[in-house]
C-alpha positions as CSV (number, residue, x, y, z in Angstrom):
1,M,-26.1,-104.7,210.3
2,N,-27.8,-101.9,212.4
3,P,-27.7,-98.7,210.6
4,I,-25.5,-95.8,212.3
5,P,-28.0,-93.2,214.2
6,Q,-27.9,-89.9,212.8
7,Q,-27.0,-87.0,215.2
8,N,-29.5,-85.3,216.9
9,S,-29.4,-81.8,218.9
10,W,-30.0,-83.5,221.6
11,S,-26.8,-86.3,221.1
12,Q,-24.4,-83.2,220.9
13,V,-21.9,-82.9,223.4
14,P,-22.6,-79.6,225.7
15,P,-20.3,-76.8,225.6
16,T,-17.7,-76.4,228.6
17,P,-18.9,-73.8,230.8
18,R,-16.7,-70.5,230.9
19,P,-14.9,-70.2,234.3
20,V,-16.5,-67.3,236.0
21,A,-13.7,-64.8,237.8
22,P,-14.4,-64.9,241.4
23,P,-15.4,-61.4,242.9
24,P,-13.2,-58.8,243.9
25,P,-11.9,-58.6,247.6
26,T,-13.7,-56.1,249.3
27,N,-10.7,-53.6,250.7
28,P,-11.3,-52.6,254.5
29,P,-12.1,-49.2,255.1
30,P,-9.1,-47.0,255.6
31,D,-7.3,-46.6,258.8
32,R,-7.5,-42.7,258.7
33,A,-6.0,-42.8,262.5
34,K,-3.0,-44.8,261.3
35,N,-2.4,-42.4,258.1
36,N,-2.4,-39.2,260.0
37,R,-0.1,-40.7,262.5
38,V,2.3,-41.5,259.3
39,V,1.9,-37.8,258.1
40,A,2.6,-36.6,261.3
41,I,5.6,-38.7,261.7
42,I,7.0,-37.6,258.2
43,L,6.1,-33.8,258.6
44,G,7.8,-34.0,262.1
45,S,11.0,-35.5,260.8
46,C,11.1,-32.7,258.2
47,G,10.4,-30.0,260.3
48,A,12.8,-31.5,263.0
49,F,15.6,-31.6,260.3
50,F,14.7,-28.1,259.0
51,L,14.8,-26.7,262.5
52,A,18.2,-28.6,262.8
53,L,19.4,-26.6,259.7
54,V,18.4,-23.4,260.8
55,G,20.0,-24.0,264.5
56,L,23.1,-25.1,262.4
57,Y,23.1,-21.8,260.4
58,F,22.7,-19.5,263.4
59,A,25.4,-21.4,265.2
60,A,27.4,-21.0,262.1
61,Q,26.3,-17.0,261.8
62,N,27.7,-16.6,265.3
63,A,30.5,-19.2,265.7
64,P,33.9,-17.2,265.6
65,A,36.1,-17.5,262.7
66,K,39.1,-19.9,262.9
67,I,42.1,-17.3,262.0
68,V,45.3,-19.1,262.5
69,T,48.2,-17.3,263.6
70,P,51.5,-18.5,262.3
71,V,54.2,-19.6,264.8
72,R,56.2,-16.1,265.2
73,A,59.7,-15.3,266.8
74,P,59.7,-12.7,269.4
75,V,60.5,-9.3,268.3
76,P,64.2,-8.3,269.3
77,K,64.4,-4.9,271.5
78,Q,66.8,-3.6,269.1
79,N,65.1,-4.7,265.7
80,G,66.8,-3.7,262.7
81,F,63.5,-3.4,260.8
82,D,62.7,-0.1,262.8
83,A,66.5,1.0,262.1
84,L,66.0,0.5,258.3
85,K,62.7,2.7,258.3
86,V,64.4,5.5,260.3
87,A,67.4,4.9,257.7
88,A,64.8,5.6,255.0
89,E,63.4,8.6,256.2
90,K,66.8,10.1,255.7
91,L,66.9,9.6,252.0
92,V,66.6,12.8,249.6
93,R,66.5,13.4,245.9
94,Q,65.2,10.2,245.2
95,K,63.8,10.4,241.7
96,E,67.6,11.5,240.7
97,V,69.1,8.4,242.3
98,G,66.4,6.1,240.9
99,D,67.6,7.6,237.7
100,A,71.1,7.6,238.0
101,A,71.3,4.0,239.1
102,H,69.2,2.7,236.5
103,S,70.7,0.3,233.9
104,K,69.3,2.5,231.2
105,P,69.2,6.3,232.9
106,K,67.4,8.9,231.1
107,K,70.0,11.5,231.6
108,N,73.8,11.0,231.0
109,W,75.2,11.3,234.5
110,T,78.7,12.3,235.1
111,I,81.0,10.7,238.1
112,E,80.7,13.8,239.7
113,Q,76.9,14.3,239.5
114,K,76.5,10.5,240.9
115,R,78.9,11.2,244.0
116,A,77.1,14.3,244.7
117,L,73.8,12.1,245.1
118,V,75.4,9.8,247.4
119,Q,77.3,12.0,249.2
120,A,73.7,13.7,249.6
121,N,72.6,10.4,251.2
122,D,75.7,9.5,253.4
123,A,73.2,9.8,256.8
124,A,70.8,7.4,255.1
125,I,73.2,4.9,253.7
126,N,75.2,4.7,257.2
127,D,72.3,4.0,259.1
128,A,71.1,1.5,256.5
129,V,74.4,-0.4,257.0
130,A,74.2,-0.3,260.6
131,S,70.9,-1.8,260.6
132,L,72.6,-4.8,259.5
133,R,74.3,-5.3,262.5
134,L,71.0,-5.9,264.4
135,P,68.4,-9.0,264.1
136,Y,65.4,-8.2,261.8
137,L,62.0,-9.0,262.5
138,E,59.0,-7.2,261.0
139,T,55.5,-8.1,262.6
140,N,52.5,-8.7,260.4
141,R,50.1,-6.2,261.6
142,V,47.8,-6.4,258.3
143,T,44.0,-6.3,259.7
144,S,42.7,-4.7,256.6
145,S,42.6,-4.6,253.1
146,S,43.2,-1.2,253.1
147,T,46.4,-1.1,255.0
148,A,49.4,0.8,253.4
149,F,53.2,-0.1,253.4
150,P,54.6,3.3,252.3
151,Y,58.3,1.7,253.8
152,Y,58.5,-0.8,251.5
153,A,58.4,1.6,248.6
154,K,61.7,3.1,250.8
155,F,63.1,0.3,251.5
156,R,63.6,-0.1,247.8
157,A,64.8,3.2,247.5
158,V,67.4,2.5,250.1
159,V,68.8,-0.4,248.2
160,R,68.5,1.8,244.7
161,T,70.7,4.2,246.8
162,L,73.3,1.5,247.9
163,T,73.4,0.3,244.4
164,L,74.5,4.0,243.1
165,A,76.9,4.1,245.9
166,G,78.5,0.8,244.9
167,N,78.6,2.0,241.2
168,V,80.3,5.0,242.1
169,A,83.0,3.1,244.1
170,W,83.4,0.7,241.2
171,E,83.9,3.6,238.8
172,E,86.4,5.4,241.2
173,G,88.3,1.9,241.4
174,N,87.5,1.1,244.9
175,H,86.0,-2.8,244.1
176,R,85.9,-3.7,247.4
177,L,83.7,-0.7,248.6
178,A,81.4,-1.4,245.7
179,A,80.9,-4.9,246.6
180,T,80.1,-4.4,250.1
181,R,77.4,-1.9,249.1
182,Y,75.8,-4.5,246.4
183,M,75.9,-7.3,248.7
184,D,74.4,-4.8,251.6
185,A,71.4,-4.4,249.0
186,V,71.2,-7.6,248.8
187,T,71.0,-8.3,252.5
188,I,68.3,-6.1,253.0
189,G,66.4,-8.1,250.1
190,R,66.9,-11.0,251.9
191,R,65.9,-9.9,255.4
192,V,62.5,-8.2,254.4
193,P,60.2,-11.1,254.1
194,H,60.7,-12.2,258.0
195,N,57.3,-12.2,259.3
196,T,55.6,-10.3,256.5
197,A,52.7,-11.4,254.4
198,L,53.2,-11.8,250.3
199,I,54.0,-8.1,249.9
200,G,57.0,-8.3,251.7
201,R,58.3,-11.0,250.1
202,L,57.5,-9.7,246.7
203,V,59.7,-6.6,247.9
204,G,62.6,-8.6,249.3
205,I,62.7,-10.4,245.8
206,A,62.9,-7.3,244.2
207,C,65.5,-5.8,246.5
208,E,67.6,-9.0,245.9
209,Y,67.4,-8.4,242.1
210,I,68.4,-4.7,242.1
211,G,71.3,-5.7,244.5
212,R,72.4,-8.8,242.1
213,A,72.1,-7.0,239.1
214,P,75.2,-5.1,239.0
215,V,77.1,-7.8,240.6
216,W,76.5,-10.0,237.3
217,K,77.4,-6.6,235.2
218,R,80.9,-6.4,236.8
219,L,81.6,-10.1,237.0
220,D,84.1,-10.7,234.2
221,T,86.0,-7.8,235.5
222,M,86.4,-8.8,239.0
223,D,89.4,-9.8,240.6
224,A,89.7,-13.0,242.8
225,D,89.3,-11.4,245.9
226,T,86.5,-9.3,245.3
227,A,84.3,-12.2,243.8
228,A,85.7,-14.1,246.6
229,Y,84.0,-11.5,248.8
230,C,80.8,-11.3,247.1
231,L,80.6,-15.4,247.2
232,T,81.6,-15.3,250.9
233,R,78.6,-12.9,251.6
234,L,76.1,-14.4,249.6
235,D,76.9,-18.1,251.1
236,A,76.7,-16.5,254.7
237,M,73.0,-15.6,253.6
238,Q,71.8,-19.0,252.6
239,P,70.8,-20.3,256.2
240,G,68.5,-17.1,256.3
241,R,66.2,-17.7,253.3
242,L,62.9,-18.3,254.4
243,P,60.6,-21.2,252.8
244,F,57.9,-19.7,250.7
245,A,55.4,-21.7,253.0
246,S,56.3,-19.4,256.1
247,T,55.3,-16.6,253.6
248,L,51.9,-18.3,252.6
249,A,51.2,-18.9,256.1
250,E,51.5,-15.3,256.8
251,E,49.4,-14.4,254.0
252,K,46.6,-17.2,255.5
253,W,46.4,-15.1,258.5
254,T,46.5,-11.8,256.7
255,L,43.9,-13.0,253.9
256,A,41.4,-14.3,256.9
257,R,41.7,-11.0,258.9
258,M,40.5,-9.0,255.6
259,I,37.4,-11.5,255.1
260,E,37.0,-10.7,258.7
261,E,36.9,-6.7,257.9
262,I,34.7,-7.4,255.1
263,Y,32.0,-9.0,257.3
264,N,32.1,-5.8,259.8
265,R,32.5,-3.4,256.7
266,P,31.4,-4.5,253.5
267,E,32.5,-1.5,251.8
268,S,36.0,-2.1,253.0
269,F,36.7,-4.5,249.8
270,D,35.3,-2.0,247.4
271,E,37.9,0.5,248.8
272,S,40.8,-1.8,249.0
273,V,40.2,-2.7,245.1
274,G,39.8,0.9,244.0
275,G,36.1,0.3,243.1
276,A,34.6,2.9,241.1
277,D,32.5,5.6,242.1
278,G,28.7,6.3,242.3
279,D,26.3,3.6,241.6
280,S,28.8,1.1,240.4
281,K,30.7,1.2,243.9
282,D,27.2,1.4,246.0
283,D,26.1,-1.8,243.9
284,T,29.3,-3.8,244.8
285,T,29.1,-2.7,248.3
286,A,25.1,-3.9,248.4
287,V,26.5,-7.3,247.0
288,F,29.0,-8.3,249.6
289,R,26.8,-6.8,252.2
290,A,24.1,-9.2,251.1
291,Y,26.8,-11.9,250.7
292,T,27.6,-11.5,254.4
293,K,24.2,-11.7,255.5
294,V,24.0,-15.3,253.9
295,V,27.2,-17.2,254.3
296,P,28.7,-17.0,257.8
297,K,32.0,-15.8,258.5
298,S,32.7,-18.7,259.7
299,V,32.4,-20.7,256.7
300,A,33.9,-18.0,254.3
301,V,37.0,-18.4,256.8
302,D,37.0,-22.3,257.1
303,K,37.0,-22.3,253.1
304,L,39.7,-19.8,252.7
305,N,41.9,-21.4,255.3
306,E,41.0,-25.1,253.4
307,Q,42.3,-23.4,249.8
308,M,45.4,-22.0,251.6
309,D,46.4,-25.2,253.4
310,K,46.3,-26.8,250.0
311,I,48.5,-23.9,248.4
312,I,51.1,-24.1,251.3
313,A,51.2,-27.8,251.1
314,Q,51.6,-27.9,247.2
315,S,54.3,-24.9,247.7
316,K,56.5,-27.7,250.0
317,K,56.8,-30.2,246.8
318,P,59.3,-29.5,244.1
319,F,58.4,-26.9,241.5
320,P,58.0,-29.4,239.0
321,Q,55.5,-31.4,241.0
322,S,53.4,-28.4,242.0
323,K,53.2,-26.6,238.5
324,D,49.6,-27.1,238.1
325,E,47.4,-24.6,239.4
326,L,45.0,-25.9,242.2
327,P,41.4,-25.9,241.3
328,E,39.6,-22.8,242.2
329,S,37.5,-22.5,245.5
330,R,33.9,-22.2,245.2
331,E,33.4,-19.5,248.0
332,I,33.5,-16.3,246.3
333,L,35.7,-14.2,248.8
334,T,38.6,-17.1,248.5
335,R,38.2,-17.0,244.9
336,I,38.6,-13.4,244.8
337,L,41.5,-12.7,247.4
338,I,43.8,-15.6,246.4
339,P,44.4,-15.8,242.4
340,V,47.9,-14.6,242.6
341,M,49.9,-17.6,244.5
342,Y,51.4,-19.4,241.3
343,P,52.8,-16.4,240.0
344,A,54.6,-15.5,243.5
345,R,55.8,-18.9,243.6
346,L,57.6,-18.7,240.5
347,K,59.1,-15.6,241.3
348,F,60.3,-17.2,244.6
349,V,61.7,-20.1,242.6
350,A,63.3,-18.0,240.0
351,N,64.9,-15.6,242.9
352,E,66.4,-18.7,244.2
353,T,67.6,-19.7,241.0
354,G,69.1,-16.3,240.2
355,D,71.2,-16.5,243.4
356,N,72.4,-19.9,243.0
357,L,73.7,-19.2,239.5
358,L,75.5,-16.0,240.6
359,R,77.2,-17.9,243.7
360,T,78.3,-20.8,241.0
361,A,79.2,-17.9,238.7
362,L,81.8,-16.4,241.3
363,A,83.3,-19.5,242.3
364,L,83.9,-20.3,238.9
365,R,85.8,-16.4,238.6
366,V,87.5,-17.4,241.2
367,Y,88.6,-20.6,240.4
368,R,89.7,-19.5,236.6
369,L,91.7,-16.6,238.2
370,R,93.4,-18.7,240.6
371,N,93.8,-22.1,238.3
372,G,94.2,-20.6,234.7
373,K,90.9,-22.4,233.5
374,H,87.6,-23.2,234.6
375,P,86.7,-26.6,236.3
376,A,85.9,-29.7,234.3
377,A,82.9,-30.0,236.8
378,L,81.2,-27.9,239.7
379,S,82.5,-30.6,241.9
380,D,85.7,-29.2,241.7
381,L,84.5,-26.0,243.0
382,V,83.5,-27.9,246.3
383,G,86.9,-29.6,246.2
384,A,88.8,-26.2,245.9
385,K,86.2,-24.8,249.0
386,L,84.9,-22.3,247.0
387,L,81.0,-23.6,247.7
388,P,79.9,-25.8,250.5
389,A,78.2,-27.9,247.9
390,V,77.3,-28.1,244.2
391,P,74.3,-25.4,244.3
392,S,71.1,-27.3,243.0
393,D,68.4,-26.2,240.2
394,P,65.5,-25.1,242.0
395,F,63.3,-25.7,238.9
396,A,64.5,-29.3,238.7
397,L,63.5,-32.4,241.0
398,P,65.7,-32.8,244.1
399,G,68.8,-33.8,244.2
400,Q,69.7,-32.0,240.7
401,S,72.1,-29.5,240.4
402,L,72.7,-26.6,237.9
403,K,73.6,-27.7,234.5
404,Y,77.1,-26.4,233.6
405,K,79.8,-27.4,230.6
406,P,83.3,-25.8,229.8
407,L,83.6,-24.7,226.4
408,A,86.7,-24.2,223.9
409,T,86.4,-21.1,223.6
410,G,87.5,-20.5,227.3
411,K,84.2,-19.8,228.5
412,Y,81.6,-21.9,230.1
413,L,77.7,-22.8,229.6
414,L,76.1,-22.4,233.3
415,Y,72.1,-22.5,233.4
416,S,69.1,-24.0,234.9
417,I,66.2,-25.7,233.3
418,G,63.7,-23.0,233.9
419,P,60.3,-23.1,234.6
420,D,59.1,-26.0,232.0
421,S,61.3,-28.2,233.8
422,V,63.0,-29.4,230.3
423,D,66.7,-29.6,229.5
424,D,66.9,-27.6,226.3
425,S,70.7,-28.0,226.8
426,G,71.6,-24.3,227.2
427,K,69.2,-22.7,224.6
428,G,68.0,-19.4,226.3
429,L,64.6,-19.1,228.0
430,A,62.6,-16.6,225.6
431,T,58.7,-16.1,225.3
432,V,57.0,-14.7,222.4
433,K,54.4,-11.5,222.9
434,N,52.8,-9.7,220.5
435,G,55.5,-10.7,218.0
436,K,58.3,-9.9,220.1
437,T,60.7,-12.3,221.9
438,V,61.1,-11.3,225.9
439,R,63.3,-13.1,228.3
440,F,61.6,-12.5,231.7
441,I,61.0,-15.6,233.7
442,E,57.2,-16.6,233.3
443,A,54.9,-19.4,233.8
444,E,54.7,-20.2,230.1
445,S,58.4,-19.6,229.4
446,K,60.1,-22.4,227.3
447,G,64.2,-22.8,227.3
448,D,66.7,-22.6,230.1
449,I,67.7,-20.0,232.4
450,V,71.3,-19.1,231.1
451,A,73.8,-17.0,233.2
452,G,75.0,-14.2,231.4
453,W,72.3,-13.4,229.7
454,Y,70.0,-13.9,233.0
455,A,71.2,-10.8,235.2
456,Y,69.1,-10.9,238.4
């Protein structure tokens, strides 16, 4: 048997050689001409884009502002607006008239003293009443933020004088003449907003309040004929109530003209808001001057129009569906100029509600005096031909009327659900401020607007 041979170094298996990585490929030399072309294309595109932006900017700077003129009826040759201004100029002793007509006068006025004030203003009263026989149309000429409206204060003075004349007539026992003067005052308030911006609408609302307040005060002592006369006058005014959107369209035009003026005269804005004197006023003017150099006028007006169009569209919706404030515009002039639209809309709806409540209360008064009791439902007033339809509740959704309930005491509960749009079963609206309860209609008010304590 042969022995197993020993392993020698020469008999060992040689190690497997490690693979050798191939050398990296050699990059071709860069094509500098091609790279230069790419860079040139990029730079050229950026330059063209920049030049296009500059061109658009200068085009916007030179573009005319799009100021939309509302649809307006032609001004009549014989205009009740002009006639009312003439009547207002004839007023005398207005501080005394204002106090004597106030629900809480500072002085204890006698009937003789009040009669003397009315007689001193006979010419103004007669001319104001005559103006109601003419078509009424004001032309919105507001092209500046510094435009003054001295005649609006005088229109309110005319209305106060008419209510004082009504109060004197009532105290003298002439209830029909008193009702006539009260309704004349309300009619002026209803006519004032025609073709006016927001300030005209607010003045008109104030005049309606002044005229309605004494009617509420006298309601429980009115005879059927006097109440029916007031109701007839108020019903006749219903077709002439302008929607709030028409006022907003005029306000849109007015604000656009104000922006135009700010671009022409940056200091005009500071003048209009009563800016401070000295350095502070100069700083404000400097800021607006710089702003008008950077932001094109057409852009500022377009942003205003865009925001106002949203507000106008919102105003056409039922109140419960349009209570939320719209987001503010990012454009600074638009944000500064239109912060008061929602409170104004609230005043408009509240005024319409007050009118509907008073018409319904007058109809209830007539019905009770003629039938010896209040109706079981408001629809009975329509059946008795006292109202053309059951008055709606402007604070509720369409199709919902004012709430009504006859009481066992012989009285009744009549109310609107109010700005919170919640039926609180006739719990009177109230807002707590500084620990005191107030009954003014405000956005945050909770409760219902109840006929009787609400008398505007």
